[in-house]
C-alpha positions as CSV (number, residue, x, y, z in Angstrom):
1,M,-12.9,-3.1,4.8
2,K,-9.7,-1.1,5.1
3,F,-9.4,1.9,3.0
4,E,-6.2,3.9,2.0
5,N,-7.5,7.3,1.4
6,I,-10.7,9.4,1.1
7,N,-11.0,8.8,-2.5
8,E,-11.1,5.1,-1.9
9,I,-13.9,5.8,0.1
10,I,-15.9,7.7,-2.0
11,L,-15.8,5.8,-4.7
12,S,-16.9,2.9,-2.4
13,L,-19.6,4.8,-1.3
14,L,-20.9,6.3,-4.8
15,L,-21.1,2.6,-5.6
16,W,-23.1,1.6,-2.5
17,I,-25.6,4.6,-3.6
18,T,-25.9,3.8,-7.3
19,S,-26.7,-0.1,-6.1
20,N,-29.2,0.9,-3.4
21,T,-31.0,4.1,-4.6
22,D,-32.4,5.1,-7.8
23,Y,-29.6,7.9,-7.9
24,G,-27.8,6.2,-11.0
25,D,-25.6,9.0,-11.9
26,I,-22.0,7.7,-11.6
27,T,-20.3,10.7,-13.1
28,V,-20.7,12.5,-10.1
29,N,-17.3,13.9,-8.9
30,P,-18.0,15.1,-5.0
31,K,-15.0,17.3,-3.4
32,V,-14.3,16.9,0.2
33,Q,-12.7,19.4,2.1
34,F,-11.9,18.9,5.7
35,L,-12.1,22.0,8.3
36,V,-11.3,22.4,11.7
37,Q,-14.7,22.7,13.8
38,S,-14.7,26.5,14.4
39,E,-14.5,27.0,10.6
40,L,-17.0,24.4,9.9
41,A,-19.6,25.8,12.4
42,E,-19.2,29.3,11.0
43,L,-19.8,28.1,7.4
44,A,-22.6,26.1,8.2
45,C,-24.6,27.6,11.2
46,K,-23.1,31.1,11.4
47,R,-22.3,30.6,15.1
48,P,-20.6,27.7,17.4
49,C,-22.5,24.4,16.6
50,E,-21.8,20.7,16.8
51,I,-22.1,20.2,13.2
52,I,-19.6,17.6,11.8
53,A,-20.6,17.6,8.1
54,Y,-22.3,19.9,5.7
55,T,-23.0,20.2,2.2
56,P,-24.4,23.6,0.9
57,K,-27.9,23.9,-0.1
58,D,-27.2,23.5,-3.8
59,S,-24.1,22.3,-3.9
60,K,-23.5,19.7,-6.8
61,E,-19.9,18.7,-5.8
62,K,-18.6,20.4,-2.4
63,I,-18.7,18.7,0.9
64,Y,-17.2,19.9,4.1
65,L,-16.3,17.6,6.9
66,S,-15.0,18.4,10.4
67,K,-11.2,17.2,11.0
68,N,-12.6,15.6,14.0
69,I,-14.0,12.8,12.0
70,N,-11.9,10.1,10.3
71,P,-14.3,8.1,7.4
72,T,-10.9,6.0,6.3
73,E,-11.1,4.4,9.9
74,N,-14.5,4.8,11.6
75,V,-17.6,3.0,9.8
76,C,-19.8,5.5,11.7
77,D,-18.0,8.5,9.9
78,R,-18.3,6.7,6.7
79,G,-21.8,6.9,7.2
80,V,-21.9,10.6,7.7
81,L,-19.8,10.9,4.4
82,L,-22.5,8.7,2.6
83,H,-25.2,10.9,4.0
84,E,-23.5,14.1,2.4
85,L,-23.1,12.2,-0.7
86,I,-26.7,11.5,-0.9
87,H,-27.4,15.3,-0.5
88,I,-25.2,15.8,-3.6
89,Y,-27.0,13.3,-5.5
90,Q,-30.3,14.9,-4.6
91,N,-29.2,18.4,-5.7
92,N,-27.4,17.1,-8.8
93,E,-30.9,15.7,-9.8
94,N,-32.9,18.2,-8.1
95,A,-34.7,16.0,-5.9
96,Y,-38.2,16.9,-4.5
97,A,-38.2,20.3,-6.7
98,D,-42.1,20.0,-6.5
99,Y,-42.3,20.6,-2.9
100,E,-41.8,23.9,-1.1
101,E,-38.6,24.7,0.3
102,K,-39.0,23.9,3.8
103,T,-40.7,20.4,2.8
104,R,-38.1,19.5,0.1
105,K,-35.3,20.3,2.7
106,H,-36.9,18.2,5.2
107,M,-37.7,15.2,2.9
108,M,-34.0,15.3,1.3
109,E,-32.8,15.1,5.1
110,M,-35.0,12.4,6.0
111,E,-34.1,10.3,2.9
112,A,-30.4,10.9,3.5
113,L,-30.8,9.6,7.4
114,V,-32.9,6.7,6.1
115,L,-30.3,5.5,3.8
116,Q,-27.5,6.3,6.2
117,N,-29.1,3.8,8.4
118,R,-29.5,1.2,6.1
119,Y,-25.6,1.6,5.0
120,L,-24.9,1.6,8.5
121,S,-27.0,-1.7,9.3
122,T,-24.8,-3.7,7.2
123,F,-22.0,-3.0,9.8
124,G,-24.3,-3.7,12.7
125,K,-24.7,-0.1,13.5
126,K,-27.2,2.7,13.6
127,I,-27.8,6.3,14.2
128,L,-30.6,7.9,15.7
129,Y,-32.7,10.5,14.4
130,S,-35.6,12.9,15.7
131,R,-36.9,16.2,14.2
132,G,-35.1,15.8,10.9
133,F,-31.8,15.6,12.4
134,A,-29.0,12.6,13.4
135,G,-28.7,12.3,17.3
136,K,-25.7,10.9,19.3
137,F,-25.2,9.5,22.6
138,K,-22.6,11.3,24.8
139,N,-20.0,8.9,26.6
140,R,-20.5,5.7,24.6
141,G,-18.1,3.1,24.0
142,K,-16.5,2.0,20.5
143,D,-18.7,-1.2,20.3
144,D,-21.9,0.2,20.6
145,L,-24.7,-0.2,18.4
146,Y,-25.3,3.4,18.1
147,C,-23.0,5.5,16.1
């Protein structure tokens, strides 16, 4: 599938989310901003870190992506954007609100990771996750199973 711009990708991912989850609000209007890695790390981690995407804790529309990823061309990067869009839906619908904050955060992250893997599986790809975070292999080629 070829996309011309980020808006086409977002629309495609929103349709996937509303078709494959209980998140049905199609009026969600996410705003994606690309940042250089150092700016993204400072915003999300307050120190250098390897983060490539970040949605602020209670954001109902803002997603930050590293300029090092390209969702237009790379399905693995598109999966990262889908993951962040799930967080936007979760925040808009106040998902897991009945849980204490640490459990809520963990449940939201696990749901987003599972949905990211479901999406990627349609392209013959998957991610590894452990301790509530996505992992990655170093030095892997383009045609590998894992993102």
